[in-house]
N, C-alpha and C positions, 0 to 999 in steps of 0.2 A: 293458306287460308285466305278465303275470299271474305272482306269486310264491307258492308255498306252501313255508311252514316246516313240515315234517312234526313232529308231536310224538307221543309215545307213552309209555305207563307206563314210568317209570324213565329218562326222557331226561333229559340232563344241562342243567339250566336256561340257563346261560350260552351254551353250545353253540348253543341256539335263540335265546334272547332277544337276545344281543349282534347278530347278524345280522338279526333282525326289526327293532329299533330302528333300524340303520344304513340297512336298505333302505326303511323307513318315513319317515326323514328324508329320502330321495331324491325323496321326491314334492315337495320344494321346487323342484327343477328338471327332473324327469322324469315321464312318464306311466307309473306304476308302482302296482299295487295288491298289497299283502302281506297274506297271511292265514296264521293257525296253523291248520292241517288235521291230521285224524286219519285213519287208514284207514277205521275204520268210525265210523258216528255215536256219539258220547257227550257227554255234560254237562260232564265234567270230567276232567282227566290230572293226574296227580301225578309231578312230577319226581323225580329222585334225591335231592335234599335236602329234599324235602318241599313244595315249593311247588305249589300247587294252581292249574291253569290252566283257563280256560273257552275251549275251541277255538272257533273262528269256523265251523267247519263240518268234513265229511268230504270226502274226494276224490271218491268218487262219480261219477267219470268227467269231472271237472271239468278244463277246459282250463288248462294250466300251461305257461308258457315256462321258468320257473327253478324247479328244487326245492331246497331246502336240507335236508339230512339230518343231524341231530345224532347225537352218540354219547351214552355213558353206561351205566356198568355192566359194559362190556366186561371190563375188566381183573380185576374183581371175580367174573366168571361169574356176574352177577346174573340171577335169573329174570325181573326186570323191568328192562329197558333193552335196549341193542343186542344183547347176547349171546342174551337170551332171545327178542328178535325174529328173529335169525337161526336159532335151533332152531325157532321157529313157521313160518318161511318166507314167510308172506304179505306182510310188509312189503318184504322184498328183491325179490319177484315184482312188487309193485307199483312199486316204483322201475324196475325194469328195463323195465316197460310204459311208463311216463313217458318213459324215455329213447329207447325204440324209436318212441314217438309225436312225439320231435323236441324234448322238453325238455332243457336243459342241466341237468345233475345236479351239485349242489355238496355236499362233505360237511365236517364239523366234526369233529375229533378221531376217536374211534372210530366214528363215522358212516361212515367210510372203509371199515370193515369190513363194514357193511351193503351197500356198494356192490361190494366184493368178493363177498359171498354174492349179489348179484344178477348176478354174471357180467360186470360191466362194466369190472374192471380189468386182465383178462389182457393183459399185454404193454403195458400203458399206464403212464406215469409217475404216481405219486401218493405221498401222505403220510398219516400218521395220528398218533395219540398216539405218542410215542417209546416206551412200553412195548408198543406193539403192531407196532411196525414189522417184527419178524421174520414175525408171522402174516402181516401184508399181503403180504410177499415171497413167503411159502410159498404164498400164494393166487395167486400169478402176476403180481402188480404188479411193476413195475419202480420199486422204492423210490428215492424222491428225498428226502434230508434237508434240506427247505426248509420254511420256514414256511407257504408258499401254492405249490401246484403246479397250474398252468393248462394243460390239455390240450384247449382248445377247448370241447367240449361236456361234458367233466369236469373239475372244478374240486375239488381237495382241500386241506384245511387240517390243520395239527399240532394240538395239545392245545388244548382250552377257548378261551382268550382269543384264540386265532388265528382264531376265528370272526368277530370283528369286522374284522381285517386281511382276511380272505376277503371280506367284504361290501364293504369299502371299495374293494378291488381290483375287484370286480365292478361297483361304481359307476362307477369310473374306466374300466373297460373299455368298459362299455356306453353311458355318458354323459358321460365326460370327466373330466380331472383336476380341473378347477376345481371342479365339483360335489363330487367326493369331498373336495377340500381345505375347503370350505365345511362339509360334515358333520363332518369331524374337528374343525374349530374350533368348532362347535356343541357337540360333545360332549366338548370338551377332551380328546381322545386323540390320541396320536401313534403311527403306524404303525411297527412295527419287523420285522426280519427281511427275508428276501427272497422275491421271487417268481420262482419257476422257469417260464418260459413256454416251452412246447414249440414249437419251429419247424415249421410244417407245409409 
């Protein structure tokens, strides 16, 4: 499985790095390749807390089976972050194209607002950071106040640390509970909260 964790100027570091580490650890028992990718080629991206990250590359038409979209900066209306990316429009358009090409799209925190801007959440169950739930609802999503909301090809998570739970859930969903438990033990992390799984 080819996984892209999208990063952009002002992304929330834990939104991206938590899922990245979980999914990299999944290679212990799964055929998975995880990369930090940007929309356009760049040498460095700076997160919302100042962490400078060297991406593995840019999307550039790369085949992706799963894309993880972090948030950051939405509630502050920051120029750099999810809010700024929605105003510019290119990143939501890219996420929409990835979904249209068959990728499962997952979001962490206000990354859900990027999915909303991409037109993916209309009438679909979803969640985001608690301070942005009203805006998510206004965007047409069926808001579910759960830590993780799994609607098949769209999986959304609440705020910040829930990205770790999101990734562990995806590991369990794709490769089984045993591998997810091994990763939890390795990372000394205990999942909390519920997973709302939409019945198809």
